[in-house]
C-alpha positions in Angstrom: 21.9 -7.5 -1.5 23.9 -7.4 1.6 21.1 -7.5 4.1 17.5 -8.8 4.3 15.0 -6.6 2.8 12.8 -4.4 5.0 9.0 -5.3 4.1 5.6 -4.5 5.1 2.2 -6.2 4.0 -1.1 -4.8 3.1 -4.5 -6.2 3.7 -8.2 -5.5 3.2 -10.9 -6.1 5.8 -12.9 -9.2 5.5 -16.5 -9.1 4.9 -17.7 -12.8 5.5 -16.7 -15.4 8.1 -14.9 -17.2 5.4 -13.0 -14.2 4.3 -12.0 -13.7 8.2 -10.6 -17.2 8.3 -8.7 -16.8 5.1 -7.1 -13.4 6.3 -6.4 -15.2 9.7 -4.5 -18.0 8.1 -2.6 -15.3 5.9 -1.2 -13.2 8.8 -0.6 -16.2 10.8 1.9 -17.1 7.8 3.2 -13.7 7.2 3.6 -12.1 10.7 6.6 -14.6 11.7 8.6 -13.0 8.7 9.3 -9.9 10.9 7.5 -7.2 8.8 8.0 -3.5 9.6 4.2 -3.1 9.7 1.0 -4.5 8.5 -1.4 -2.0 6.8 -5.3 -2.4 6.6 -7.2 -0.6 3.9 -10.2 1.7 4.8 -13.7 0.5 4.8 -16.1 3.1 4.1 -19.1 3.7 6.3 -21.2 1.4 8.5 -20.5 -2.3 9.2 -17.4 -2.1 6.5 -15.6 0.6 8.7 -16.2 -1.5 11.9 -14.6 -4.4 10.0 -11.7 -2.1 9.5 -11.5 -1.4 13.1 -11.8 -5.0 14.1 -9.3 -6.0 11.6 -6.8 -3.4 13.0 -7.4 -4.4 16.5 -7.1 -8.1 15.8 -3.8 -7.9 13.8 -2.4 -5.5 16.7 -3.4 -7.9 19.3 -2.7 -11.5 17.7 0.5 -10.5 15.8 2.6 -8.2 17.8 3.5 -6.4 14.6 3.1 -2.7 14.3 -0.5 -2.1 12.3 -1.1 1.0 10.2 -4.8 1.7 9.4 -5.5 3.5 6.1 -7.3 6.8 6.6 -9.1 8.4 3.6 -11.2 11.3 2.8 -14.5 9.6 3.2 -14.8 11.0 6.6 -18.2 13.0 6.8 -17.1 15.0 9.5 -13.9 16.3 11.3 -15.4 15.0 14.6 -15.8 11.5 13.0 -12.3 11.3 12.0 -11.1 12.8 15.3 -13.0 9.9 17.0 -11.5 7.3 14.7 -8.0 8.7 15.2 -8.4 9.0 19.0 -9.5 5.4 19.1 -6.5 4.1 17.4 -4.1 6.3 19.4 -5.6 4.7 22.5 -5.0 1.3 21.3 -1.5 2.1 20.8 -1.7 2.5 17.0 1.1 5.0 15.9 1.2 4.6 12.2 -1.2 5.5 9.6 -1.4 5.3 5.6 -3.1 8.5 4.6 -5.0 8.5 1.1 -7.4 10.5 -0.7 -9.4 7.4 -1.7 -12.5 7.0 -3.8 -15.5 8.3 -2.4 -17.9 5.2 -1.9 -21.3 4.8 -3.1 -24.1 5.7 -0.6 -22.1 8.6 0.9 -23.6 11.9 0.2 -22.1 15.4 0.6 -18.8 16.6 0.2 -17.3 16.1 3.4 -14.6 18.2 5.2 -11.7 16.7 3.3 -11.2 16.6 -0.5 -7.5 15.7 -0.7 -5.0 13.8 1.3 -2.8 16.9 2.2 -5.9 18.2 4.0 -6.0 15.0 6.0 -2.3 15.1 6.8 -2.5 18.5 8.1 -5.5 18.0 10.0 -4.0 14.8 11.8 -0.8 16.9 12.5 -2.8 19.9 13.9 -5.1 17.7 16.1 -2.5 14.9 17.2 0.9 16.4 16.5 3.7 13.8 16.1 1.4 10.7 17.6 1.4 9.0 14.2 4.0 8.2 11.6 2.1 9.1 8.4 2.8 7.4 5.1 1.1 8.9 2.1 0.5 7.4 -1.5 2.3 8.5 -4.7 2.5 7.3 -8.3 5.7 6.8 -10.4 3.5 6.0 -13.4 1.1 8.7 -12.6 -2.5 8.7 -11.1 -5.3 7.9 -13.5 -6.7 11.4 -13.0 -3.4 13.3 -13.2 -3.3 16.3 -15.4 0.4 16.2 -16.0 3.7 15.0 -14.5 4.3 18.4 -13.0 0.8 18.5 -11.4 1.2 15.0 -10.1 4.5 16.1 -8.3 3.2 19.3 -6.9 0.1 17.4 -5.3 2.7 14.9 -3.9 4.7 17.8 -2.6 1.7 19.3 -1.0 1.3 16.0 1.1 5.1 16.1 2.1 5.0 19.7 3.2 1.7 19.0 5.2 3.6 16.6 7.5 4.1 13.1 5.7 6.9 10.9 7.1 7.4 8.6 4.1 5.2 7.6 1.0 4.3 4.1 -0.7 4.0 3.9 -4.4 1.3 2.4 -6.4 2.5 -0.9 -7.9 4.6 -1.0 -11.1 6.6 -3.5 -13.1 9.1 -1.0 -14.6 11.9 0.0 -12.2 12.9 2.8 -14.5 9.6 4.7 -13.6 10.4 4.5 -9.9 14.1 5.9 -10.3 12.9 8.6 -12.6 10.1 9.5 -10.0 12.9 9.6 -7.3 15.1 12.2 -9.6 11.9 14.4 -10.1 11.3 14.4 -6.2 15.0 15.1 -5.5 14.8 18.3 -7.9 11.6 19.2 -6.0 13.3 19.0 -2.6 11.2 16.0 -1.5 13.4 13.9 0.7 11.1 11.6 2.5 11.7 7.8 2.1 9.6 6.4 -0.7 8.8 2.7 -0.6 7.9 0.7 -3.7 4.5 -0.9 -3.7 4.7 -4.5 -4.9 2.0 -6.6 -6.3 2.8 -10.3 -6.7 1.7 -12.0 -10.0 -0.5 -14.9 -9.5 -3.6 -14.4 -11.7 -3.4 -12.6 -14.9 -7.0 -11.6 -15.3 -7.2 -10.2 -11.9 -4.0 -8.4 -12.4 -5.1 -6.8 -15.6 -8.5 -5.8 -13.8 -6.6 -4.0 -11.1 -4.2 -2.3 -13.5 -6.8 -0.9 -15.7 -8.6 0.5 -12.6 -5.5 2.1 -10.9 -3.5 3.1 -14.0 -0.7 0.7 -13.5 1.1 -0.4 -16.7 1.9 -4.0 -17.4 4.6 -4.1 -19.8 3.9 -5.6 -23.0 6.5 -8.5 -22.9 5.1 -9.5 -19.5 1.5 -9.0 -20.5 2.1 -11.4 -23.7 3.9 -14.2 -21.7 1.0 -14.2 -19.1 -1.6 -14.4 -21.9 0.4 -17.2 -23.6 0.2 -19.4 -20.2 -3.8 -19.0 -20.6 -5.1 -21.2 -17.6 -1.7 -22.6 -16.7 -1.7 -21.1 -13.2 1.3 -22.8 -12.1 3.4 -21.4 -15.1 1.9 -18.0 -14.4 2.8 -18.2 -10.7 6.4 -19.2 -11.7 7.0 -16.5 -14.3 5.3 -14.0 -12.1 7.8 -14.9 -9.0 10.7 -14.5 -11.5 9.5 -11.0 -12.7 8.7 -9.7 -9.6 11.6 -11.0 -7.4 14.1 -9.4 -10.3 12.4 -6.0 -10.0 12.4 -6.1 -6.4 16.2 -6.9 -6.4 16.8 -4.2 -8.8 14.9 -1.8 -6.6 16.6 -2.7 -3.3 20.0 -2.5 -5.0 19.1 0.9 -6.2 18.6 2.3 -2.8 14.7 1.6 -2.2 14.2 1.7 1.6 12.0 -1.5 1.6 9.2 -3.1 0.0 5.3 -2.8 0.6 3.6 -5.8 -0.6 0.1 -6.0 -1.8 -1.1 -9.4 -0.3 -4.7 -9.4 -1.4 -5.4 -11.2 1.9 -3.3 -14.3 0.4 0.0 -15.5 1.7 1.6 -18.0 -0.8 2.7 -15.4 -3.3 4.1 -13.1 -0.7 5.9 -15.8 1.0 7.5 -17.4 -2.0 8.7 -13.7 -2.9 10.1 -13.3 0.6 11.9 -16.4 0.5 13.5 -15.7 -3.0 14.7 -12.3 -2.0 16.1 -13.7 1.3 18.0 -16.6 -0.6 19.4 -14.0 -2.9 20.5 -11.9 0.1 22.6 -14.5 1.7 
C-alpha cells in the first residue's frame, strides 16, 4: 500500500456507568488515529435512544472527529424521526448511517418506515443534502435475502433514493467483496462501498455474531480458532494475521477505506491499524 488507509470506527451506546468508562477509554485511544468518522449504533426507544444521543454528543464534543449516528426504521412516526435528525443537524452532525435495523421488542405498530430506502428518501426530502448518508450492503447476502438478484435490487433502491456511500457487513473472504463490486458495476451502482471489518479476538463471540448476521467464517479459519481453545493470545495473534492480510488485499484491490467494528474495545482495532500502517511504509 502506497498510503495510509482511510478508516472509521463503530461503537454502540453504553448502558451502564462501567460501559461508559470502557467506551471513553476506547475512543481516547482510537480518536488520535485520525479516523474519517466514528459511527454510533442506534438505540431503540426510551433511555437507550437517549444513550445514543448522549454518546453522539460526547464523541462529537470530546474527540473533534466527525460522528455518524445510525438511523433505523424503528422510528414510530415521521415527526419523531424529523425531531431526531433536526437535533443532530443543529449539533453540527452532517453524516448518517441509515439502516433498516431489527425492530426491537416492546415497540408495537408498523411505523411509517419499513425499509432503509424509505428512510433515505425521507431524509433527502426533508433535509436535502444536509447529511452525507451511508447505507448497508451484504457481499455474502442478508440472512433474509430471497436471492442475489433481489439483494442487489434492494441495495440499488437505497442508492437511487440518495445514498452517498455504503458500508458492508463484515466478511473474511475478499472474493465475496470483489464479486459484489462486479455485480454493482453491472447494475450501474457507482457509490463508494467500504468493507466492514471485524477484528478477531474471541472465537465464541465471533461465532455467535456470525450466526446472527449471516457472515461466513471460512472453514480453515474456524478450525484454527477452535484448535486454540481457551488460548486467547494465540487467537488474537492469528486473528490479527488473518484480518490484516484481508485488509491489505481489499485496499490493494481498490477498497475506498475500512470500517472497523470495535465492539467498544480499542486493542484489536489499534493493533490492526498499526499493522496496516507498518506495511504501508
